[in-house]
C-alpha positions in Angstrom: 107.4 128.3 52.9 109.5 124.6 53.0 112.4 125.7 51.1 112.9 128.6 53.6 112.3 126.9 56.4 114.8 124.4 55.3 117.2 126.9 54.5 116.9 128.4 58.3 117.5 125.2 59.8 120.7 125.1 58.0 121.4 128.6 59.1 120.9 128.0 62.8 122.6 124.9 62.6 125.8 126.2 61.1 126.9 128.7 63.8 127.3 125.6 66.5 128.9 123.3 63.7 131.3 125.9 62.8 132.2 125.9 66.5 132.7 122.7 67.1 134.5 122.1 63.8 137.0 125.4 64.9 137.5 124.4 68.6 138.3 120.5 67.2 140.7 121.7 65.1 142.7 123.8 67.3 142.5 121.1 70.0 143.7 118.7 67.9 147.1 120.6 67.3 150.1 119.0 69.0 151.1 122.4 70.9 147.4 122.0 72.3 147.6 121.8 76.2 146.0 119.1 78.4 143.5 122.5 80.2 143.1 123.5 76.5 141.8 120.3 75.1 139.6 119.6 78.3 137.8 123.1 77.7 137.1 122.4 74.1 135.5 119.0 75.1 133.5 121.4 77.1 132.6 123.4 74.6 131.9 120.8 71.7 129.8 119.2 74.1 127.3 122.6 75.0 127.6 122.9 71.2 126.0 119.5 70.6 123.3 120.1 73.4 122.6 123.4 71.9 121.8 121.2 68.5 119.5 118.8 70.0 118.2 121.7 72.2 117.4 123.4 68.5 116.0 120.3 67.1 113.7 119.6 69.7 112.4 122.9 69.7 111.4 122.9 65.8 109.8 119.6 66.9 108.0 121.2 69.8 106.7 123.8 67.5 105.4 121.3 64.9 103.8 118.9 67.3 99.8 119.5 67.9 100.2 117.9 71.3 104.0 118.9 72.5 105.0 118.2 76.3 104.6 120.4 79.4 107.7 122.3 80.0 109.0 121.8 83.1 110.2 124.3 85.5 112.4 124.2 88.7 114.0 126.9 90.9 117.3 128.5 89.6 119.0 132.1 90.4 118.4 134.1 87.4 121.9 135.5 88.1 123.5 132.0 88.0 121.4 131.2 84.7 122.7 134.2 83.0 126.0 134.2 84.5 126.3 130.4 82.9 124.9 131.6 79.3 126.7 134.6 78.8 130.2 133.0 79.2 129.0 130.8 76.5 127.6 133.5 74.2 130.2 136.1 74.2 133.2 133.9 72.6 130.5 133.2 70.0 129.3 136.5 69.4 133.5 137.8 69.2 133.8 135.4 66.4 131.9 137.7 64.4 133.4 140.7 65.8 130.8 141.8 67.9 130.6 142.2 71.7 128.0 141.2 74.7 128.0 143.9 77.5 126.0 143.7 81.2 124.7 147.0 82.0 124.8 146.1 85.8 124.3 142.2 87.5 121.5 140.1 87.0 119.3 140.1 90.1 120.0 136.5 92.0 116.3 136.4 92.3 115.1 132.6 92.3 112.7 131.9 89.6 110.9 129.2 88.3 112.7 128.1 85.0 113.2 125.6 82.6 117.2 126.8 81.5 117.5 124.6 78.3 114.2 126.5 77.1 114.7 129.8 78.1 118.3 129.7 76.7 117.0 128.8 73.4 115.6 132.8 73.9 118.7 134.2 75.0 120.2 132.4 71.5 117.5 133.5 69.4 117.7 137.1 70.3 121.5 137.5 70.5 121.6 135.7 66.9 119.4 138.0 65.6 121.4 140.8 67.0 124.6 139.8 65.6 122.5 139.3 62.0 121.2 142.7 62.2 124.4 144.4 62.8 126.7 142.3 60.5 130.5 142.3 61.2 130.6 144.1 64.7 128.7 146.3 67.1 127.5 145.9 70.4 124.9 144.1 72.4 123.6 145.4 75.8 121.9 143.2 78.2 120.3 144.9 81.4 117.7 144.1 84.1 115.1 145.0 86.4 113.0 143.9 88.7 109.3 145.0 89.8 107.1 143.4 92.8 105.6 140.8 89.8 108.5 140.1 87.2 112.2 139.8 86.3 113.0 142.0 83.1 115.8 141.4 80.7 116.2 143.7 78.0 118.7 143.3 74.7 119.4 146.3 72.7 122.1 146.0 69.3 123.8 148.7 67.7 121.9 147.6 64.2 119.4 149.8 62.1 116.6 148.8 64.3 113.4 146.9 63.5 111.5 147.3 60.1 108.5 149.6 60.7 106.5 147.0 58.0 107.2 144.0 60.4 106.8 145.4 63.8 103.2 144.5 64.4 104.1 141.0 63.4 106.9 140.3 64.5 105.8 137.3 66.7 104.2 135.4 63.8 105.6 132.4 62.8 106.8 132.2 59.4 107.2 136.3 59.9 110.7 137.3 58.5 112.2 140.5 56.5 115.3 141.6 54.9 117.3 137.7 56.0 118.5 135.7 53.4 118.5 132.9 55.4 116.0 132.4 58.6 112.5 130.4 59.0 110.6 132.9 60.8 110.2 130.7 63.2 112.6 131.9 65.9 110.7 134.8 67.2 107.5 132.6 67.4 109.3 130.1 69.5 110.6 132.5 71.7 107.3 134.3 72.5 105.8 130.5 73.4 108.7 129.4 75.3 108.2 132.9 77.5 104.5 132.4 77.6 105.1 128.5 78.8 107.2 130.7 81.9 104.2 132.4 82.1 105.8 135.5 80.9 105.5 138.2 78.3 107.7 139.3 75.3 108.0 142.6 73.0 109.9 144.6 71.2 110.5 148.5 70.2 112.5 150.7 68.3 113.6 154.1 69.7 115.3 156.9 67.8 119.1 156.8 68.0 119.3 152.9 69.0 118.9 149.5 67.4 116.1 146.9 68.0 115.2 146.5 71.7 114.0 143.3 72.8 112.3 142.5 76.3 110.8 139.9 78.0 109.5 139.2 81.7 109.3 136.2 84.1 107.1 136.2 86.6 108.2 136.3 90.3 106.9 133.1 92.1 104.0 133.4 94.4 105.7 131.7 97.7 109.5 132.1 98.2 111.8 129.7 96.6 114.4 127.3 98.1 116.9 125.8 95.5 
């Protein structure tokens, strides 16, 4: 278990480190424009934050008394817009594409953007892993009188039936050479800390479909 955990952590760190290395190499080219170098600096900064967030989540998972999550008002459309702008180039590096089936709702929710971003990172990276080279990831959004729902579907082979009922348990993993089995359990914890719920399903003719719901605030929020 410890060996698998260590390999999984290394695997999760490699994605942002690869982006940092490639971006730094391109920014160091003699013909790189000042604008590109400024963009590269911003992208590297985002990846450093992502590594820090990953380490924090591992510590969060292993602590007996983790710190209470802090939530603040934020437009869900703004949150998704910033995150997808960061995720799309990374998916394209692996030959995959991310498509939004309609705009996210501009509803004000109580969020912790760094923690909730970890959920989207994990789900989308799992999708790209499952699809191998290429494929599409679709994001759909819906809203009920009680919650905002986000659905992530990929064009991969779907979820193995033998793991579907324990998908969000710690150390549950299937068919992955690397992986701690913590990613989805961390997602579940983060969503529950937001007062929400997360689930997954298979449908004939589709890949894996993951959904999570964040509750609407009891009172209207003003940012």
